[in-house]
C-alpha positions in Angstrom: 9.6 27.4 -6.1 5.8 27.1 -7.6 3.2 27.4 -5.8 1.6 24.9 -3.7 -0.3 21.8 -4.4 -2.9 19.2 -2.1 -0.2 16.5 -3.0 2.7 17.8 -1.3 0.8 17.5 2.1 0.7 13.8 0.7 4.5 13.7 0.3 4.4 15.4 3.8 2.4 12.5 5.4 4.3 10.0 3.2 8.0 11.8 5.4 5.7 11.8 8.1 5.3 7.8 8.2 8.7 6.9 6.5 10.5 9.0 9.7 8.3 7.5 12.7 8.6 4.1 11.8 12.5 4.6 11.1 12.1 6.0 15.1 10.5 2.6 16.3 13.1 0.9 14.4 16.0 3.0 15.6 14.3 3.0 19.4 12.9 -0.4 19.1 17.4 -1.6 18.3 18.8 0.9 20.5 19.9 -1.0 23.3 22.2 1.0 25.2 19.4 3.4 25.8 18.2 0.5 28.3 21.8 -0.6 29.3 21.4 2.9 31.0 18.3 2.9 32.3 18.7 0.3 33.9 21.2 2.3 36.7 19.1 5.6 35.6 16.2 3.9 36.8 16.9 2.0 39.6 15.7 -1.6 38.0 18.3 -4.2 39.3 16.7 -2.4 42.4 12.8 -2.6 41.9 13.3 -6.4 40.5 15.8 -7.5 42.3 17.4 -9.4 39.3 21.6 -8.4 39.0 22.0 -5.9 36.2 23.4 -8.9 33.4 20.3 -10.9 33.9 18.2 -7.8 33.5 20.3 -7.7 30.0 19.9 -11.2 29.0 16.1 -11.3 29.4 15.8 -7.8 27.6 18.1 -8.9 25.0 15.8 -12.2 24.1 13.3 -10.4 23.7 14.4 -7.3 21.4 16.0 -10.2 19.1 12.3 -12.1 19.3 11.3 -8.7 18.3 13.1 -9.1 15.1 11.2 -9.3 11.7 13.9 -11.9 11.1 14.1 -13.3 14.5 11.8 -17.3 13.9 10.7 -18.7 16.5 8.7 -18.4 19.9 9.7 -16.4 22.4 11.8 -17.8 25.8 13.3 -15.7 28.6 16.6 -16.7 29.6 15.6 -17.0 34.1 11.9 -15.5 33.6 8.1 -17.6 34.1 5.5 -16.4 31.4 2.5 -16.7 31.3 0.2 -17.7 28.0 -1.7 -14.2 27.7 1.8 -12.6 27.6 3.3 -14.3 25.4 0.3 -14.0 23.4 0.2 -10.3 24.1 4.5 -10.5 23.6 3.5 -11.7 20.1 0.9 -9.1 19.0 4.2 -6.4 19.6 5.8 -8.0 17.4 3.5 -8.0 14.7 3.5 -4.1 15.1 7.5 -3.9 15.0 7.4 -5.8 11.8 4.5 -3.8 10.0 6.9 -0.8 11.3 9.6 -2.1 9.4 7.4 -3.1 6.3 6.4 1.1 6.0 10.1 2.0 6.5 10.8 -0.2 3.3 7.3 0.5 1.4 7.7 4.7 1.9 11.8 4.8 1.6 11.2 3.3 -2.5 7.9 5.3 -2.7 9.5 8.3 -1.7 12.8 8.0 -3.9 10.4 7.3 -6.6 8.7 10.4 -6.3 12.2 12.7 -5.2 13.0 11.1 -8.8 10.6 12.7 -10.0 10.7 15.6 -8.3 13.7 16.8 -9.2 13.2 16.3 -12.5 9.7 18.8 -13.0 12.3 21.2 -10.7 9.4 21.4 -8.6 10.4 21.3 -4.7 7.5 22.7 -3.2 6.3 19.4 -1.2 10.0 20.3 0.5 9.0 22.9 3.1 5.2 21.5 3.3 6.7 18.4 4.2 9.3 20.2 7.2 6.1 21.5 8.3 3.7 18.2 8.5 6.4 16.4 9.9 6.9 18.4 12.4 2.8 18.5 13.5 3.1 15.4 14.8 6.1 16.1 17.5 4.5 19.3 19.0 1.0 17.6 19.5 2.5 14.4 21.5 4.8 16.5 23.4 2.4 18.5 24.5 0.3 15.7 25.7 3.2 13.4 27.2 3.7 17.0 29.0 0.2 16.7 30.3 -0.4 13.2 31.1 2.3 10.8 29.8 0.6 8.0 31.5 -3.0 8.4 30.4 -1.1 8.6 26.8 0.7 5.3 27.2 -2.6 4.1 28.1 -4.2 5.2 25.5 -1.6 3.8 23.0 -2.8 0.4 24.3 -6.4 0.4 24.3 -5.9 1.8 20.6 -3.5 -0.7 19.2 -4.6 -4.2 21.5 -8.5 -5.4 21.5 -7.2 -6.9 24.6 -6.2 -6.4 27.9 -3.4 -9.0 28.2 -0.9 -6.1 28.6 -1.9 -5.5 32.1 0.7 -7.6 33.4 0.4 -8.9 36.6 4.2 -9.6 37.8 3.8 -12.6 39.7 3.3 -15.0 36.6 5.0 -12.4 34.0 7.9 -10.6 36.0 9.3 -9.0 32.9 6.8 -6.5 33.4 9.0 -5.2 36.1 11.8 -5.0 34.1 10.1 -2.5 31.8 8.8 1.0 33.6 7.1 3.6 31.7 9.9 6.0 31.6 11.5 3.3 29.7 8.6 3.3 26.7 8.9 7.6 26.9 12.7 7.9 26.9 11.9 5.6 23.8 9.5 8.2 21.9 11.9 10.9 22.7 14.2 8.9 19.9 11.0 8.9 18.1 10.1 12.2 18.7 14.1 13.2 17.7 13.4 11.2 14.9 11.1 12.9 13.4 12.5 16.7 14.6 15.8 15.9 12.3 14.1 14.8 9.3 12.1 17.9 9.6 14.7 20.2 10.3 17.2 18.2 7.0 13.3 19.1 4.7 13.6 22.3 6.1 17.3 22.8 5.1 17.5 20.8 2.0 14.1 23.4 0.6 16.1 26.8 2.2 19.5 25.5 -0.4 17.5 25.3 -3.2 16.1 28.2 -2.9 18.9 30.0 -2.6 20.2 28.5 -5.4 17.7 29.8 -7.9 17.9 32.8 -6.1 21.4 33.0 -7.0 20.5 31.2 -11.1 18.0 33.7 -11.4 19.4 36.6 -9.7 23.0 35.6 -12.8 21.3 34.2 -15.5 
């Protein structure tokens, strides 16, 4: 294994962005998680709606957030305010950005992997594994301390208005989206990061053992 280079840290950041975007895309599109939370979080009881109606409105929201969806957001059975719809436009823009980050980092990392393989330079693997691991540790500690404050901080960072402060009377969709559900989505993202870190670490170990055997048995 060659010595650590500062560029290895840059590659680690690229891997972190890649796995974060992959985790966000998975969390947004993994509808069974929400369907399970309908029961676990008693959303029927808190919203006063049947599960089938809740699913239809949730599905409309997820369909709208796809980069391939064209048109305006319309909930099948729920009213929406102008500010609420504007917030969801902003949310969609963020999600679309994650799709773009995923595609761009995937292409860049593929080119880097091809180049590094030719050079037989794999120092970026353990460095990337550690770099990826740093974020779940920090966010995990923040969640353990106070998830609600972390949730509010996220909105204040990514949104320049208070449209995310829904009034259930004008935007009843908020009753279908409890904070705990978003925490579960966050767990998926952190899980993807942990798996990505573990994967790179294992690949690094396999390559190191292979190179050791090669040097020991020329």
